[in-house]
N, C-alpha and C positions, 0 to 999 in steps of 0.2 A: 666327535666334540664332546667334551667333558659335560656331564650334567651338573649345574650349580648346586642342586639340591643334594647331590651325592657328597659333595665336599662340606656341607654344612653352611655355606654362605647363600644368601638369597641375592637374587640380581637386584641392582640399584633401581628402585621405582622413582620416576620423576614426582617432585612435589606437586600437589595441585596448585594451580594458580590462586592469587588472592581473589576473594569474592569481589564482585564490581562495587558493592555497597562500601567495602573497606577502602578500596582504592579511591572512591569519591570522597570519603571522609578525610583521608590523608591530603588529598589535593584541596579540598575546601580549606583545611587548617593551614596548609601551605600559603593559600591565598590570602587567608585572614591576616597572617603574620607578616608576610611580605608587603601586602597592601596596606596594613595600619602602619608600618614603619614608613612606607614610601609617603602615605598621606601626612604624617606627623613631620616628615622632613619637607616636604613641598609646602604645606601650609604653614610651617613655622611655628606649630603648636606643640605644647607638652601636654600629652594624654597619656597617663600610666596605661600600659608599661612601655609605651613608645615615645621616643625622645629625639629631637632634631640635634641634640648635643652642641647646643649654640655656644657654650662657654668658650670654647676654643677654636671656634669656627672662622674666626676672622683674623686677619693679620693686621696688626697695628703698625702703621709705618711712621706715625708721628710720636714724639716722645712727650705727649700730653695726655691729661686726663679729664675728661669733662663728666660731671656728675651733678646731680640735684641735691641740694642741701636745704634743710629747713632750719630757720633761725627764729627765736622767740624775740618779741619786743616787750622789755620790762615795762611794768606799770610805772615805776618810779623814774626810769631813765629811757623815755622813748626815743633819744637819740641814739642810744646803744642798742647792740644786739648779741645774742648769745646763740651759739650753734646748738641745735637740740641733738645730741649725739649719744646720749645715754638711753639704752633700751628701756630704762625704768621710766623715763619721762614719757614715753609713748606706747607702753606695753598694751598689747601684745606685739606691736610693730617693732621691727628692728632695722638696723642700717642697711642690711643686705636687701631686704625686700621693699621697704617704703619707698625709697628714691625710684626703684623700677616701676611700683605700682603707680606713683605720681606721673612718672614719665609717659605711662601709657594713657594717662588722662589729659596730658598736655593739649591736645587738640580739642578737647571737650571743656571749655572754659567753666560751664556751670558745675560739672561734675568735680573738676578740679577745686573750685571754690568750695564746693560742699565737703570734700576731702580734708581741705585746710581747715574749715570750721571745726570738723570733727576732731583734728589733730589738736586744736586749741582747746576744745573741751576736754578732750582725753588728757592732756597735759594737766589742765586745772584740777580735774577731778582727782587725778593720781597725786597731786601735790596735796590737795586738801585732806586726802586720806592717809598722808604721811609715807607715801610710797617712794617719794623723792624729796630733796630740799631745796628745789631750784625757786627762783623768785617768782611772784605773780606776774602773769603777762597781760599785755593789753593787746596783743595780736601776734601773728606770725607772718613771715615772709619766705616765700620759696625763691631761691636763686639757682640759677645755672652757674656752677662755678668751674673754673678750669685752672689746672696746675700743669706747669712743665715739670716732668718727672725728674725727681733728684734720687740717685741712687741711695744716698743716706737719708732721705725724707726730712731734710732740714726745713722744708717749707710746707709741712703736713698742715700747719694752721694758718698758713697764709697764701690762699689761692692767688693766681696772677690776675684773674678776673672775675668779677661777680656781675651777673646780669639779672635783674629782677624779673621774676616770671609772674608772680601774683602775691598780693598782700592781703590779708584778712585781719581786720580789727574786731576786738570784743563787742563794739558798738553795733557791728553788722550781724551779729550772731542772733537769731530769733530762738527764743526759748521753746524748747520742745515740751509737749505735754507729758 
């Protein structure tokens, strides 16, 4: 049999196994990543960097959209209402997050009432500071609105149905210190 050292090549030595400590660290890291994603999905909670990816997780079978929309009640025309759609009117809130946040409070009437009071105060503070040119409001109303979807959005300003969820008038706002 030929001597491997004579030909200039050395025999292949097996690599030493990973130290047990390193294997433990890798396994703990995998458990943390998989467990965190699993918890986020099952609890339906968004905690960075884990997400249940809820945006496209449901199949809508009806051709309708139901959404919460906030309307202002002008001081001079209490019989009329104006939709509060401009981000400038309720900054820093926007139309993507405000309805979702109000929807999470819908079961807690006191919290929802306090949130609507804050929206009314915020609107008036921004109006008085010149950040928007909306009319003075005497109150706000939160409606659950429903549209039948129109591919050309011809009914975007005219929901099919509006159901009053809660109304807050400026006379019910207590002054904060």
